[in-house]
MIZA-66257 format. One record per residue (C-alpha): x, y, z; residue number from 0; residue in three letters. Coordinates in nm, 3 decimals. Layout:
+---------+---------+---------+-----+-----+
|      px |      py |      pz |   i |  aa |
+---------+---------+---------+-----+-----+
|       X |       Y |       Z | NUM | ALA |
...
+---------+---------+---------+-----+-----+
% end
This chain:
+---------+---------+---------+-----+-----+
|      px |      py |      pz |   i |  aa |
+---------+---------+---------+-----+-----+
|  -0.527 |   2.381 |   0.170 |   0 | MET |
|  -0.315 |   2.051 |   0.172 |   1 | LEU |
|  -0.036 |   2.244 |  -0.015 |   2 | ILE |
|  -0.025 |   2.521 |   0.226 |   3 | ARG |
|  -0.029 |   2.254 |   0.530 |   4 | ILE |
|   0.263 |   2.060 |   0.356 |   5 | ALA |
|   0.450 |   2.396 |   0.315 |   6 | ARG |
|   0.430 |   2.475 |   0.659 |   7 | VAL |
|   0.551 |   2.152 |   0.765 |   8 | MET |
|   0.837 |   2.162 |   0.540 |   9 | MET |
|   0.954 |   2.503 |   0.647 |  10 | ILE |
|   0.914 |   2.414 |   1.015 |  11 | ASP |
|   1.104 |   2.120 |   0.972 |  12 | ALA |
|   1.360 |   2.262 |   0.749 |  13 | SER |
|   1.323 |   1.966 |   0.544 |  14 | ALA |
|   1.491 |   1.926 |   0.204 |  15 | PRO |
|   1.277 |   1.973 |  -0.112 |  16 | ALA |
|   1.286 |   1.599 |  -0.211 |  17 | TYR |
|   1.066 |   1.510 |   0.097 |  18 | LEU |
|   0.772 |   1.725 |  -0.059 |  19 | TRP |
|   0.575 |   1.434 |  -0.176 |  20 | PRO |
|   0.578 |   1.271 |   0.201 |  21 | GLU |
|   0.487 |   1.605 |   0.329 |  22 | ALA |
|   0.159 |   1.637 |   0.114 |  23 | LEU |
|   0.073 |   1.277 |   0.203 |  24 | GLN |
|   0.116 |   1.346 |   0.556 |  25 | THR |
|  -0.103 |   1.670 |   0.564 |  26 | ALA |
|  -0.376 |   1.449 |   0.366 |  27 | ALA |
|  -0.359 |   1.182 |   0.616 |  28 | TYR |
|  -0.410 |   1.452 |   0.902 |  29 | ILE |
|  -0.659 |   1.640 |   0.737 |  30 | THR |
|  -0.884 |   1.333 |   0.673 |  31 | ASN |
|  -0.865 |   1.247 |   1.052 |  32 | ARG |
|  -0.949 |   1.588 |   1.189 |  33 | LEU |
|  -1.294 |   1.712 |   1.258 |  34 | ARG |
|  -1.394 |   2.030 |   1.123 |  35 | LYS |
|  -1.568 |   2.287 |   1.382 |  36 | PRO |
|  -1.947 |   2.178 |   1.411 |  37 | GLY |
|  -1.885 |   1.836 |   1.268 |  38 | SER |
|  -1.937 |   1.514 |   1.486 |  39 | ASP |
|  -1.733 |   1.313 |   1.240 |  40 | GLN |
|  -1.400 |   1.343 |   1.058 |  41 | SER |
|  -1.377 |   1.259 |   0.645 |  42 | LEU |
|  -1.252 |   0.951 |   0.730 |  43 | LEU |
|  -1.537 |   0.867 |   0.985 |  44 | GLU |
|  -1.817 |   0.971 |   0.750 |  45 | LYS |
|  -1.638 |   0.739 |   0.481 |  46 | TRP |
|  -1.630 |   0.440 |   0.711 |  47 | ARG |
|  -1.994 |   0.509 |   0.807 |  48 | TYR |
|  -2.111 |   0.529 |   0.462 |  49 | ASN |
|  -1.928 |   0.194 |   0.362 |  50 | LEU |
|  -2.104 |   0.039 |   0.693 |  51 | GLY |
|  -1.745 |  -0.023 |   0.819 |  52 | ILE |
|  -1.804 |   0.009 |   1.224 |  53 | ARG |
|  -1.444 |   0.071 |   1.404 |  54 | GLU |
|  -1.350 |   0.270 |   1.682 |  55 | LEU |
|  -1.316 |   0.648 |   1.627 |  56 | PRO |
|  -1.003 |   0.780 |   1.445 |  57 | THR |
|  -0.747 |   0.903 |   1.703 |  58 | THR |
|  -0.412 |   1.080 |   1.605 |  59 | LEU |
|  -0.249 |   0.939 |   1.933 |  60 | SER |
|   0.034 |   0.754 |   1.750 |  61 | HIS |
|   0.170 |   1.063 |   1.580 |  62 | LEU |
|   0.449 |   1.250 |   1.730 |  63 | ARG |
|   0.500 |   1.633 |   1.691 |  64 | ALA |
+---------+---------+---------+-----+-----+
% end
């Protein structure tokens, strides 16, 4: 799934191949912060909850499209 997301980002941005690692890291970053349909928490929020870290809900408002 991450490879597919990174590939789409690379194609959409017409990015050179040397940016492939950055696209993959970005895909993982975004995927971990998105809530899946039917879930009340993102993967990051579940991880924080299991570790006992109580913080504000995750947002993606700092990202630009």
